[in-house]
C-alpha positions in Angstrom: -71.4 -87.4 74.2 -74.3 -85.7 76.1 -73.0 -83.6 79.1 -75.0 -84.1 82.3 -73.5 -80.8 83.6 -75.4 -78.6 81.0 -79.3 -77.5 81.6 -80.8 -78.6 78.6 -83.3 -76.4 78.2 -81.6 -73.0 79.0 -82.1 -71.9 76.0 -78.5 -71.4 75.2 -76.2 -72.8 72.3 -74.0 -75.9 73.1 -70.2 -74.9 74.5 -69.6 -78.5 73.0 -69.4 -78.4 68.8 -68.9 -80.6 66.7 -65.6 -83.0 67.2 -65.9 -82.2 70.7 -64.7 -85.1 72.9 -63.2 -85.9 76.4 -59.7 -85.1 77.1 -57.0 -86.6 79.2 -53.3 -86.2 80.0 -51.6 -88.8 77.7 -49.7 -91.6 79.6 -46.4 -90.6 81.1 -43.7 -92.5 80.2 -41.1 -91.0 82.3 -40.4 -87.6 84.2 -38.6 -84.7 82.1 -35.8 -83.3 83.5 -34.3 -81.1 81.8 -35.0 -79.3 78.2 -32.1 -77.8 76.1 -32.6 -75.9 72.9 -29.4 -75.1 71.0 -30.7 -73.2 68.1 -29.4 -70.6 65.4 -31.8 -67.6 64.0 -31.4 -67.1 60.0 -33.7 -63.7 60.2 -33.5 -63.1 56.4 -35.2 -66.3 55.4 -37.2 -66.7 58.2 -35.9 -70.2 59.5 -34.0 -71.5 62.5 -32.1 -74.9 62.9 -30.2 -76.9 66.0 -31.0 -79.4 68.2 -33.6 -80.0 71.3 -31.7 -82.2 74.1 -34.6 -83.8 76.6 -33.5 -85.5 79.6 -35.9 -88.2 80.7 -36.0 -90.9 83.9 -38.7 -93.8 82.3 -41.3 -94.8 85.1 -41.0 -98.3 84.4 -38.6 -100.9 82.3 -39.4 -102.0 78.9 -40.5 -99.0 77.1 -39.5 -99.2 73.4 -40.9 -96.4 72.0 -41.5 -92.2 72.7 -44.1 -90.4 71.6 -43.3 -86.4 71.3 -45.3 -84.3 69.7 -43.7 -82.1 66.9 -45.8 -80.6 64.1 -44.7 -79.4 61.0 -40.6 -79.5 61.8 -38.0 -81.1 59.7 -36.2 -83.9 61.8 -32.8 -84.5 60.6 -31.7 -86.9 63.3 -32.6 -88.3 66.5 -30.4 -90.2 69.1 -30.4 -91.7 72.5 -27.1 -91.0 74.7 -24.9 -90.6 71.4 -26.2 -93.3 69.4 -28.6 -92.8 66.5 -32.1 -94.1 66.9 -34.5 -95.0 64.2 -37.9 -92.6 64.1 -41.1 -91.8 62.7 -42.6 -88.4 61.7 -46.0 -88.0 60.3 -45.5 -83.9 60.9 -47.4 -84.4 64.0 -45.7 -87.4 66.1 -42.3 -88.2 66.5 -41.9 -92.0 67.3 -39.1 -92.6 68.5 -38.3 -96.4 68.4 -35.4 -97.4 71.2 -32.5 -99.6 70.2 -32.7 -100.8 74.0 -35.6 -100.5 76.2 -36.0 -98.4 79.3 -34.9 -99.1 82.7 -36.9 -97.6 85.4 -35.0 -94.6 87.1 -32.3 -95.0 84.8 -32.0 -91.4 83.0 -31.8 -91.1 78.9 -31.2 -87.8 77.1 -33.0 -87.7 73.6 -30.9 -84.9 71.4 -33.4 -84.3 68.0 -31.2 -82.0 65.5 -34.2 -80.6 63.3 -34.8 -77.2 61.5 -38.2 -75.1 60.8 -38.2 -73.2 57.6 -41.1 -70.0 58.0 -43.1 -71.1 60.6 -46.9 -70.5 60.5 -47.1 -71.6 64.5 -45.4 -71.6 67.8 -42.2 -69.1 66.7 -43.3 -65.8 64.7 -41.3 -64.3 62.3 -42.2 -60.0 62.2 -40.4 -58.1 59.5 -40.6 -55.5 57.3 -43.2 -55.7 54.1 -43.5 -53.3 51.2 -46.7 -51.8 52.7 -45.1 -51.8 56.3 -41.9 -50.9 55.6 -41.3 -49.7 59.2 -42.5 -52.6 61.1 -39.5 -54.3 63.4 -37.5 -57.1 63.0 -38.5 -59.5 65.5 -39.1 -62.9 66.7 -41.3 -64.3 69.6 -42.7 -67.6 70.8 -46.0 -68.4 72.4 -47.0 -71.9 73.4 -50.3 -71.7 75.2 -52.0 -74.1 74.8 -50.7 -76.0 73.0 -48.2 -74.9 70.3 -44.7 -75.4 71.5 -45.1 -78.6 69.5 -44.9 -76.2 66.6 -41.3 -75.1 67.4 -39.5 -77.9 69.0 -40.4 -81.1 69.8 -41.6 -82.1 73.2 -44.2 -84.1 75.8 -46.8 -80.6 75.3 -48.8 -80.7 78.1 -49.2 -78.9 81.4 -48.2 -82.3 83.5 -44.6 -82.7 82.8 -42.8 -80.2 84.8 -38.9 -79.6 83.9 -36.2 -77.1 83.9 -35.1 -75.8 80.8 -32.5 -74.1 78.9 -32.1 -71.8 75.5 -28.9 -71.0 73.8 -29.8 -69.0 71.4 -27.4 -67.3 68.2 -28.9 -63.8 67.1 -27.1 -61.5 64.2 -25.9 -58.3 65.6 -27.5 -56.3 66.9 -30.4 -58.4 68.1 -31.2 -58.9 72.1 -32.5 -62.6 72.8 -34.5 -62.8 75.9 -35.9 -66.4 77.3 -36.8 -68.1 80.9 -34.4 -67.9 83.8 -31.1 -65.9 83.9 -28.9 -64.9 81.6 -25.5 -67.6 82.3 -23.2 -66.8 79.2 -23.6 -64.7 76.3 -20.2 -64.1 73.6 -19.7 -62.6 70.2 -19.5 -65.2 67.2 -18.9 -63.0 64.4 -21.9 -60.7 63.1 -23.7 -63.4 65.3 -24.4 -63.1 69.5 -24.9 -66.0 71.7 -27.3 -65.8 74.5 -27.8 -68.7 77.0 -30.4 -68.6 79.3 -31.1 -71.2 82.1 -34.4 -71.6 84.1 -33.3 -73.6 87.2 -36.6 -73.9 88.6 -39.2 -76.4 87.0 -42.0 -75.4 84.7 -44.1 -76.9 81.7 -42.9 -76.9 78.0 -46.1 -73.9 77.2 -44.0 -71.1 79.2 -40.4 -71.9 77.5 -40.3 -69.2 75.5 -37.8 -66.3 73.4 -38.2 -62.9 72.2 -35.3 -61.3 70.1 -35.4 -57.8 68.8 -33.3 -54.5 68.8 -35.1 -53.2 71.8 -34.7 -50.5 74.1 -34.1 -52.4 77.9 -35.2 -50.1 80.9 -34.2 -51.7 84.2 -35.8 -51.8 87.7 -35.1 -54.4 90.7 -37.3 -55.6 93.5 -35.2 -56.6 96.2 -32.3 -57.3 94.2 -34.1 -59.1 91.6 -33.6 -57.6 88.4 -37.0 -56.3 86.5 -36.4 -55.3 82.7 -38.6 -53.8 80.3 -38.1 -54.2 76.4 -39.9 -52.0 73.7 -39.3 -50.5 70.8 -36.5 -47.8 70.9 -38.3 -44.4 71.3 -40.9 -45.8 73.4 -39.1 -45.5 76.9 -41.4 -43.2 77.6 -44.9 -45.1 77.2 -42.9 -48.5 78.7 -42.3 -46.8 82.1 -45.9 -45.1 81.9 -47.5 -48.9 80.9 -45.2 -50.6 83.6 -43.5 -48.6 86.0 -45.7 -49.8 89.0 -44.0 -53.7 88.4 -42.2 -53.3 91.5 -44.6 -52.2 93.6 -46.7 -55.0 91.9 -44.3 -57.7 93.0 -44.0 -56.4 97.0 -47.9 -56.7 96.4 -48.4 -60.2 95.2 -45.8 -61.7 97.3 -47.6 -60.5 100.2 -50.9 -61.5 99.2 -50.2 -64.6 98.0 -48.2 -65.7 101.0 -44.5 -66.2 98.7 -42.1 -64.2 97.6 -41.4 -63.8 94.0 -39.9 -67.5 93.2 -37.9 -66.5 90.3 -34.5 -64.4 89.4 -35.8 -62.2 87.2 -38.8 -60.6 85.8 -38.9 -59.2 81.7 -41.7 -57.9 80.4 -41.2 -58.0 76.6 -43.7 -55.6 74.8 -43.8 -57.3 70.6 -45.7 -56.7 67.7 -48.6 -58.8 65.8 -48.8 -60.6 69.3 -51.7 -62.5 69.1 -52.6 -62.1 72.9 -53.1 -59.5 75.3 -50.1 -61.1 77.5 -48.6 -64.7 78.4 -47.4 -65.2 81.3 -44.0 -67.2 80.4 -42.1 -67.9 83.1 -40.1 -65.2 84.8 -40.4 -63.7 81.0 -44.0 -62.4 80.3 -44.6 -60.8 76.5 -47.1 -58.0 76.1 -48.7 -56.8 73.2 -46.9 -53.3 72.2 -50.6 -52.1 71.8 -50.4 -51.9 75.3 -47.8 -49.3 75.7 -49.5 -45.7 77.0 -48.7 -42.5 75.7 -49.6 -39.4 77.7 -53.0 -38.7 76.9 -54.2 -42.5 76.3 -53.3 -43.2 80.2 -56.0 -40.4 80.8 -58.2 -42.8 81.2 -57.1 -46.5 79.9 -56.2 -48.9 83.2 -56.6 -51.7 81.0 -52.7 -51.8 80.3 -51.9 -51.3 83.8 -54.5 -54.2 84.7 -53.3 -56.6 82.0 -49.4 -55.8 83.5 -51.3 -56.9 86.9 -52.8 -60.4 85.4 -49.3 -61.5 83.9 -47.5 -60.8 87.1 -50.4 -62.6 89.3 -49.8 -65.7 87.1 -46.0 -66.0 88.0 -47.6 -67.3 91.3 -50.6 -69.1 89.9 -49.7 -71.0 86.7 -46.3 -70.7 86.3 -44.9 -71.5 90.3 -48.3 -73.3 90.7 -49.1 -75.3 87.4 -52.5 -76.7 86.1 -52.0 -80.3 86.1 -54.7 -80.3 83.2 -56.3 -77.6 81.1 -59.5 -78.6 81.8 -58.6 -76.8 85.7 -57.3 -73.6 84.1 -59.5 -71.6 85.7 -57.4 -72.0 88.9 -54.4 -69.6 87.1 -57.1 -67.5 85.0 -59.8 -67.1 87.7 -57.3 -66.0 90.0 -55.0 -63.6 87.4 -58.5 -61.8 86.6 -59.0 -61.4 90.6 -55.7 -60.0 91.1 -56.9 -57.0 89.0 -59.2 -56.5 91.5 -57.5 -57.0 94.4 -54.5 -54.4 92.6 -57.6 -51.9 91.7 -58.5 -52.0 95.6 -55.0 -51.9 96.6 -53.7 -49.3 94.3 -57.2 -47.0 94.0 -59.9 -48.0 96.7 -62.9 -50.4 97.3 -65.3 -48.6 95.1 -63.1 -48.9 92.7 -62.2 -52.4 92.9 -66.1 -53.4 92.9 -66.7 -51.3 90.0 -64.2 -53.2 88.2 -65.8 -56.7 89.2 -69.0 -55.7 88.1 -68.0 -54.9 85.3 -66.0 -58.4 85.2 -69.0 -60.1 86.3 -71.2 -58.1 83.2 -68.8 -60.0 81.0 -69.2 -63.2 81.9 -73.0 -62.9 81.9 -72.9 -61.6 78.2 -71.3 -64.6 77.1 -73.5 -67.0 79.2 -76.4 -65.0 77.8 -75.6 -64.6 73.8 -72.9 -67.5 73.4 -73.3 -70.4 75.9 -73.4 -71.6 79.0 -70.9 -74.4 80.5 -69.5 -75.5 84.0 -65.8 -73.9 84.6 -64.0 -77.3 84.5 -65.3 -79.6 81.8 -62.7 -81.8 79.8 -64.8 -82.2 76.7 -63.9 -79.8 73.9 -62.3 -79.6 70.5 -59.0 -77.5 71.6 -57.9 -76.5 74.5 -58.1 -73.3 73.4 -62.0 -73.2 73.1 -61.7 -73.2 77.3 -60.3 -69.7 77.4 -63.5 -67.4 77.4 -65.2 -65.2 79.7 -66.6 -68.4 81.7 -62.7 -69.2 82.5 -61.7 -65.8 83.2 -64.2 -63.6 84.9 -66.9 -66.2 86.1 -63.8 -67.5 88.0 -62.4 -64.2 89.8 -65.8 -63.8 90.8 -65.6 -67.4 92.0 -62.3 -66.8 94.0 -64.6 -63.5 95.1 -67.3 -65.6 96.9 -65.1 -68.1 98.2 -63.5 -64.8 99.9 -67.2 -63.7 100.9 -67.9 -67.0 102.4 -64.3 -67.1 104.3 -64.1 -63.9 105.2 -60.5 -61.9 104.7 -58.1 -63.7 107.3 -59.1 -66.6 106.5 -59.3 -66.6 102.6 -55.8 -65.5 102.3 -55.1 -67.9 104.8 -56.2 -70.5 102.7 -54.3 -68.9 99.5 -51.4 -68.5 101.4 -51.3 -72.6 102.1 -52.7 -73.5 98.2 -49.3 -71.7 97.0 -46.9 -73.1 99.6 -48.1 -76.2 99.7 -47.8 -76.6 95.6 -45.0 -74.5 94.7 -43.7 -76.0 91.9 -46.2 -78.7 91.6 -49.2 -79.3 89.4 -52.6 -78.5 91.2 -56.2 -80.0 89.9 -59.2 -77.9 91.6 -59.7 -80.7 94.0 -56.1 -79.3 95.4 -57.7 -75.9 95.8 -60.8 -77.3 98.1 -58.1 -79.2 99.9 -56.2 -76.4 100.7 -59.2 -74.5 101.8 -60.0 -77.0 104.4 -56.5 -77.7 105.7 -56.2 -73.4 106.2 -59.6 -72.7 107.7 -61.8 -76.4 107.8 -64.2 -74.9 105.8 -65.6 -77.6 103.4 -66.5 -75.3 100.1 -67.9 -78.4 98.0 -70.9 -77.1 98.3 -70.0 -73.7 96.1 -68.1 -75.1 93.6 -70.6 -77.7 92.7 -72.8 -75.1 92.2 -70.5 -72.6 90.2 -67.7 -74.7 88.8 -68.4 -77.8 88.3 -71.9 -77.1 86.4 -73.3 -73.4 84.3 -75.0 -70.6 85.3 -75.8 -68.4 87.8 -78.5 -67.2 90.0 -81.3 -65.1 88.3 -83.2 -63.1 91.2 -85.9 -61.0 91.5 -87.0 -59.4 94.8 -90.0 -57.9 95.4 -90.5 -55.7 98.8 -93.0 -54.2 100.7 -94.1 -52.9 104.2 -96.7 -53.4 106.6 -97.1 -50.5 108.9 -99.2 -52.1 111.1 -97.0 -55.3 112.4 -94.0 -53.1 111.4 -92.6 -55.8 109.0 -90.4 -55.9 106.2 -91.4 -58.2 103.3 -89.1 -59.4 100.8 -90.2 -62.2 98.1 -87.3 -63.8 96.4 -88.0 -65.6 93.2 -85.0 -67.7 91.4 -86.4 -66.9 87.8 -83.6 -68.8 86.0 -86.0 -71.7 87.0 -89.3 -72.4 86.0 -92.3 -73.0 88.2 -92.5 -76.7 87.9 -89.0 -77.3 89.2 -90.3 -75.5 92.3 -89.5 -77.3 95.6 -86.5 -79.0 94.6 -83.4 -78.6 95.7 -81.4 -81.2 93.2 -78.1 -80.0 91.7 -80.5 -80.3 88.1 -83.0 -77.9 88.7 -81.0 -75.1 88.0 -81.8 -73.8 91.6 -78.9 -72.3 93.6 -78.8 -72.9 97.6 -77.1 -69.5 99.1 -76.8 -67.6 101.6 -77.4 -63.5 100.7 -77.4 -61.0 103.2 -80.4 -58.2 103.1 -80.0 -55.1 104.2 -82.2 -52.4 105.6 -81.1 -48.8 105.8 -82.8 -45.7 107.4 -81.4 -42.1 106.1 -82.4 -39.3 108.8 -80.5 -36.5 108.3 -77.0 -35.8 106.6 -76.1 -37.5 103.6 -74.8 -41.0 103.7 -72.7 -40.1 100.8 -70.1 -38.9 103.0 -67.4 -41.1 104.1 -68.5 -40.3 107.6 -71.6 -41.9 107.6 -70.6 -44.1 104.8 -68.4 -46.2 107.1 -71.0 -45.8 110.0 -71.9 -49.9 111.1 -75.4 -48.5 111.8 -76.1 -47.2 108.3 -77.4 -50.4 107.5 -79.2 -53.7 109.6 -78.4 -56.9 108.1 -80.0 -60.5 108.2 -78.8 -63.5 106.4 -81.1 -65.6 104.8 -81.1 -68.7 102.9 -82.5 -68.7 99.5 -83.0 -72.1 98.1 -86.6 -72.5 96.8 -87.7 -71.0 93.3 -89.8 -68.5 95.5 -89.6 -67.3 98.8 -91.0 -64.8 101.2 -89.4 -63.4 104.2 -90.6 -61.3 107.1 -88.3 -58.8 109.0 -89.2 -56.9 112.2 -88.0 -53.5 112.2 -88.7 -50.9 114.6 -89.8 -48.7 111.5 -89.9 -48.1 107.8 -86.8 -48.4 106.2 -86.1 -45.7 104.0 -83.9 -48.2 101.1 -83.4 -52.3 101.1 -80.5 -53.3 99.9 -80.2 -57.2 98.8 -77.1 -58.9 98.8 -75.4 -56.8 100.9 -71.6 -55.9 99.6 -72.8 -57.7 96.2 -70.6 -60.5 96.7 -72.6 -63.4 95.0 -72.4 -63.5 91.2 -75.9 -63.1 90.0 -78.5 -60.8 87.7 -81.1 -59.4 90.0 -84.0 -57.1 89.3 -85.5 -55.2 92.1 -88.8 -54.4 92.0 -89.1 -51.7 94.8 -91.6 -48.7 95.1 -90.3 -45.8 93.6 -89.9 -43.6 96.8 -87.1 -46.9 98.0 -85.1 -47.0 94.8 -84.8 -42.9 94.8 -83.4 -43.3 98.6 -81.6 -46.2 97.6 -79.8 -44.4 94.6 -79.0 -41.2 97.2 -78.2 -43.0 100.2 -76.8 -46.8 99.9 -73.4 -46.7 100.6 -72.1 -49.3 97.8 -71.6 -48.0 94.3 -72.8 -51.6 92.6 -76.3 -51.3 95.2 -76.7 -47.9 93.6 -76.4 -48.4 89.9 -78.8 -51.4 90.7 -81.3 -48.8 91.9 -80.5 -46.5 89.0 -81.2 -49.5 86.6 -84.7 -50.2 88.5 -85.5 -46.5 88.5 -85.2 -46.5 84.6 -87.2 -49.4 83.9 -90.1 -47.7 85.9 -89.8 -44.4 83.9 -91.4 -40.9 84.5 -90.5 -37.5 85.3 -89.6 -38.5 88.8 -86.6 -41.2 87.8 -85.4 -38.8 85.1 -85.6 -35.9 88.1 -83.8 -38.5 90.1 -81.0 -39.9 87.7 -80.1 -36.0 86.8 -79.4 -35.3 90.1 -77.4 -38.2 90.5 -75.2 -37.4 87.8 -74.5 -34.5 89.2 -74.1 -35.7 93.2 -72.9 -38.9 93.0 -69.6 -39.2 94.8 -68.2 -42.2 93.0 -67.4 -41.6 88.5 -68.6 -45.1 88.5 -72.5 -44.7 89.2 -72.2 -41.5 87.6 -71.3 -43.3 84.5 -73.7 -45.6 84.7 -76.6 -43.2 85.7 -75.6 -41.6 82.1 -76.7 -45.0 80.5 -80.1 -45.3 82.7 -80.8 -41.6 81.9 -80.9 -42.0 77.9 -83.1 -45.4 78.7 -86.1 -43.8 79.8 -86.3 -42.2 76.3 -87.9 -39.0 78.0 -87.0 -35.4 76.3 -86.3 -34.3 80.0 -83.3 -36.8 79.8 -81.6 -34.6 77.8 -80.8 -31.8 80.3 -79.5 -34.1 83.1 -77.3 -35.7 79.9 -76.0 -32.2 79.2 -74.5 -31.1 82.4 -72.7 -34.5 82.3 -70.5 -32.9 79.6 -68.5 -30.7 81.9 -67.7 -33.9 84.4 -64.5 -34.0 85.3 -63.8 -37.7 85.0 -62.9 -38.7 81.4 -65.4 -42.0 81.6 -68.2 -40.2 82.7 -68.0 -38.2 79.5 -67.8 -40.7 77.5 -70.5 -42.3 78.9 -72.5 -39.2 78.6 -71.8 -39.0 74.9 -72.4 -42.8 74.1 -76.0 -42.0 75.9 -76.4 -38.4 73.5 -75.9 -40.5 70.5 -78.5 -43.3 71.6 -81.5 -40.7 71.7 -80.5 -39.6 68.3 -82.8 -36.2 68.3 -81.4 -32.5 66.3 -80.7 -31.5 70.5 -78.1 -34.8 70.7 -76.7 -33.7 67.1 -75.9 -30.5 68.6 -74.1 -31.6 72.1 -71.8 -34.0 70.0 -70.7 -31.6 66.8 -68.2 -29.6 68.9 -66.6 -32.2 70.5 -66.5 -34.3 67.6 -65.1 -31.2 65.4 -62.7 -29.6 68.7 -61.7 -33.3 70.4 -61.5 -34.0 74.3 -58.8 -34.6 76.7 -59.4 -38.0 76.1 -59.2 -40.0 73.0 -61.8 -42.7 74.0 -64.6 -39.6 74.8 -63.4 -37.8 71.4 -64.1 -41.3 69.5 -67.0 -42.2 70.8 -68.6 -38.1 70.1 -67.5 -38.8 66.3 -69.1 -42.4 66.4 -72.2 -40.8 67.9 -72.1 -37.8 65.7 -72.7 -40.3 62.7 -75.3 -42.5 64.7 -77.5 -39.1 64.9 -77.3 -38.1 61.9 -78.0 -41.3 60.4 -81.4 -40.7 60.6 -82.2 -37.3 61.1 -84.3 -36.3 57.9 -85.3 -32.7 58.7 -81.8 -31.8 57.6 -81.0 -33.8 54.1 -77.4 -32.1 54.0 -76.6 -33.4 57.9 -75.8 -36.9 56.3 -73.1 -34.9 54.0 -71.9 -32.5 56.7 -70.7 -35.0 59.2 -69.1 -37.3 56.0 -67.1 -34.5 55.1 -66.1 -33.8 58.9 -65.1 -37.6 58.9 -62.8 -37.5 55.9 -60.9 -34.8 57.7 -60.8 -36.7 60.2 -58.8 -39.6 58.9 -57.0 -37.5 57.1 -55.7 -35.5 60.6 -56.2 -37.3 63.3 -53.7 -40.0 63.5 -52.5 -41.1 66.7 -52.2 -43.6 69.5 -53.5 -47.2 68.7 -55.8 -44.7 66.0 -58.2 -44.7 68.5 -60.4 -41.9 67.2 -59.7 -42.5 63.5 -61.6 -46.0 64.5 -64.1 -44.2 66.2 -64.7 -42.1 62.7 -64.5 -45.4 60.6 -67.1 -46.5 63.5 -69.0 -43.7 62.3 -69.3 -44.4 58.7 -70.8 -48.1 59.6 -73.9 -46.0 61.1 -74.4 -44.8 58.0 -75.8 -48.1 56.6 -77.3 -46.9 53.4 -74.3 -44.3 52.0 -72.6 -45.6 49.2 -69.7 -43.0 50.0 -69.2 -44.1 53.5 -69.4 -47.7 52.2 -66.1 -46.2 50.0 -64.4 -44.6 52.6 -64.2 -47.9 54.7 -63.2 -49.6 52.0 -60.3 -47.6 51.1 -58.9 -47.7 55.0 -59.0 -51.7 54.3 -56.4 -51.9 52.0 -53.0 -53.0 52.8 -50.7 -50.3 54.4 -53.1 -49.0 56.3 -52.1 -48.7 60.2 -53.0 -51.9 61.6 -55.8 -50.7 64.2 -57.4 -48.3 62.3 -57.3 -51.2 58.9 -59.2 -53.6 61.3 -61.9 -51.3 62.3 -62.3 -50.7 58.4 -62.7 -54.5 58.0 -65.1 -54.7 61.1 -67.1 -51.8 60.0 -67.7 -53.6 56.4 -70.1 -56.2 58.3 -71.6 -53.5 60.5 -72.3 -51.0 57.0 -73.6 -53.8 54.7 -77.0 -54.5 56.7 -78.2 -51.1 54.3 -76.4 -51.3 50.9 -77.6 -52.4 47.9 -77.6 -55.5 46.5 -73.9 -54.5 44.0 -72.6 -53.1 47.4 -72.8 -56.0 49.2 -71.4 -57.9 46.9 -68.1 -55.1 46.7 -68.1 -56.0 50.7 -68.5 -59.6 50.1 -65.5 -59.6 47.4 -63.2 -57.7 50.1 -64.0 -59.7 52.7 -63.1 -63.2 50.9 -59.6 -61.9 49.5 -59.1 -60.4 53.6 -60.1 -64.1 54.6 -57.1 -65.5 53.1 -54.5 -63.6 54.7 -52.9 -65.4 57.6 -52.3 -62.6 60.8 -54.9 -64.0 62.9 -56.0 -60.2 64.0 -57.5 -59.6 60.6 -58.7 -63.2 60.4 -60.6 -62.6 64.0 -61.7 -58.7 62.1 -63.0 -61.2 59.3 -64.8 -62.9 61.2 -66.7 -60.3 63.0 -67.6 -58.4 59.7 -69.2 -61.2 57.9 -70.7 -62.6 61.4 -73.1 -59.2 61.1 -74.5 -59.9 57.5 -77.7 -60.9 56.5 -77.0 -62.8 53.7 -76.3 -66.6 53.1 -73.4 -65.7 50.6 -71.2 -65.0 53.9 -71.7 -68.6 55.3 -69.5 -69.8 52.9 -66.8 -67.4 53.3 -67.0 -68.4 57.0 -67.2 -71.4 56.6 -64.0 -71.8 54.2 -61.9 -69.5 56.7 -63.1 -72.0 59.6 -61.4 -74.6 57.4 -58.2 -73.1 56.8 -56.9 -71.4 59.8 -54.7 -73.0 62.1 -55.9 -71.0 65.2 -58.6 -73.0 66.9 -60.1 -69.2 68.3 -61.1 -68.4 64.8 -62.1 -71.4 63.3 -64.6 -71.5 66.8 -65.7 -67.9 66.2 -66.4 -68.6 62.9 -68.3 -71.6 63.2 -70.4 -69.3 65.5 -70.8 -66.9 63.3 -72.0 -69.0 60.7 -74.9 -69.7 63.5 -75.4 -65.9 63.7 -75.7 -65.1 59.7 -78.2 -68.4 59.8 -80.5 -67.2 62.5 -80.4 -63.7 61.0 -81.6 -65.0 57.6 -84.7 -67.7 59.5 -85.6 -64.5 61.3 -85.8 -63.1 57.4 -87.4 -65.8 56.2 -89.8 -65.7 59.1 -91.2 -62.3 58.5 -91.7 -62.7 54.8 -93.6 -65.6 55.9 -95.8 -63.8 58.1 -96.0 -60.8 55.8 -97.0 -63.2 52.8 -99.8 -64.5 55.2 -101.0 -61.1 55.9 -101.3 -60.3 52.3 -103.3 -63.6 51.8 -105.8 -62.5 54.8 -106.6 -59.5 53.1 -107.2 -61.0 49.8 -109.2 -63.8 51.8 -110.8 -60.8 53.4 -111.4 -58.9 50.3 -113.0 -61.6 49.1 -115.1 -62.4 51.8 -116.1 -59.1 51.8 -117.2 -59.0 48.0 -118.9 -62.4 48.4 -120.6 -60.8 51.8 -121.7 -57.4 49.3 -123.2 -59.6 46.7 -125.4 -61.4 48.9 -126.5 -58.4 50.9 -127.3 -56.7 47.2 -129.1 -60.1 46.0 -131.3 -59.8 49.6 -132.7 -56.5 48.6 
């Protein structure tokens, strides 16, 4: 089915892969009132047995069959109100044939006895292996999107809300954590029973258990228990990573206008988790990779953002539940935007603006390199495919644009109304629009039509000139995402956006607008708001004097790309004096594109003097982009920056220069390290990248290999960040067989997982420079690895194969796509096939051009010979 929301000529691949179809919630036979799981876990055999009892209130008379989702379960018996029932089961759907048809509004109890042996999805057993003898014994579940059906029979879609109860029998000394409150425990020989009750309704995908020999740490918020469960020995890391949770509970309760609604909040860090985190009701599961040691905490706020994201879901997703997966942006967009809100609260407006810029970039990257889609679409193969950068980061940007349109007071009033009106209910996107209208009187359908219900965003090109005779500033804005032929069309299908954009004119006299006193002054910018709705529009602004700089989209609240075509003097002034850090970053990008010594001088000064680290980090990237020798001095000064993220950016910029001087600058950092894991890793990677093209010193590659071998042997540490940097560095030595041999060595089972995954990914990067014999070795190894079942391994294999330039990679990818049970891996593998095919096609096109050139040379030589012959005969 063709989706009219998509712009057919945007040059991007379609989101809809073969097999995509419209999805709707199923018919509802009744209201599920309560689900009770009574399970006994057998950890040595990785199996469990028990019962699932579901209380249902039918909506009408005469229902004779109930259809439940149940995949790869062994169904032992089915009863309704204690009477045995006939049933059919095909390993995917359980059809219960009721001996007595239903009567409307008279509840029935459906009890299903079942057992499961070595489950592959839904419920995961983690245990030591010969290669990983220190792996802990754990059990955890993952329900989203539709995986609860893999561990208990249910009506597995988000539109059904019910209370739940889970009674678990586990061996001592293991602890079982689940939703809601612990209402009972008792010993039973060598086992212990944990009985949990969730009194508030929620969907099946949020039901969860986690079992392990955990250390438990306790906090509280307003009398509500706040607990952290981690592997014993990591208690300090737990406090470091999750210790701000009580403060976050207070912040989000205020922000969303609704006190935290559940009886406890637990966070459980588990091994081999297949997501970063999962917001099960009152019991969030997190990957143990998020736990920070003291050194990692220096420049890693990703873990704190993850904690904030999952906690925000307790309101957006758990309290207010989406009715259908197509509306998942309501929860994921807000949870992602909550990372921005928390950053603003904790670290300030500049930090929040920069965080939001990077969220925007994540979405823009996917839009440019993968596909473009409307945020809300019900056309897909599996719902998990929707969980992408459009859903998360673009969704967050939409929330921010709503805030910009309404203003803070009305925005938060609307959010409070939405949460309060829909608590413990299901919602669709229209419900958010209705809440905004109810709370503010504003109709934001125009914004949703442009950014939610269709794909894309505006790409602006902004030109400026000054008419000194008339004291007029001329601004020409072009929406470059639209071809000339579409000029003047205002329909949604034209690709044009119709938005009001503020344009500011800044005047800098004496002093420095970077100072807090001047930056907070309302007179620093004279602002005009204009409506931009055509492909190209020119605006004239009467000013008393020529502005020092121009700020397009003051505050940068609009999701967009922007290219600034200002004179160099105005770009310099904007970089130096615009109070908005994002506008300063855009000015730095425009300056770098202009190039020249003046740009290098201005960027070098900004790298030293800009008060915000985010701007300095971005300036370092732009300095390297100028590609002048003089940029080196500015970058070298940045190596002493106090902020580790600026140093990391400088190191990466020096790596891109690939000169003897950059090699000399990176070498001592790689050898001696840095306070930051990330800076040290980037220096090692960069040193190898520079060494890969340095021809003036033949021994340089061997020098680097010796250093990397030493690092791999001696610098094990947090999440293997440093050693993974060394592996990444080896992949830059594309023609080196010795580098390949080292990488292969670290793909063996038993290597720490993070390091092994880095090595697997590196095989793809190094493959493009290896000879045919070594290429075959890489393919053989990746084919072996593709048969492993761990989700993270499969993703790394796909990443590696997707970088290769041989048709043999396609067969492995297709086999993996056919065999994997995970929809995310399947889609990534299919997209990787397309990339490899495109890369091979380009190579063939280049070869064709080369052949044609050779033929032209031959033809030219023949013509030349004939001409010479004719000339000789004429003499």
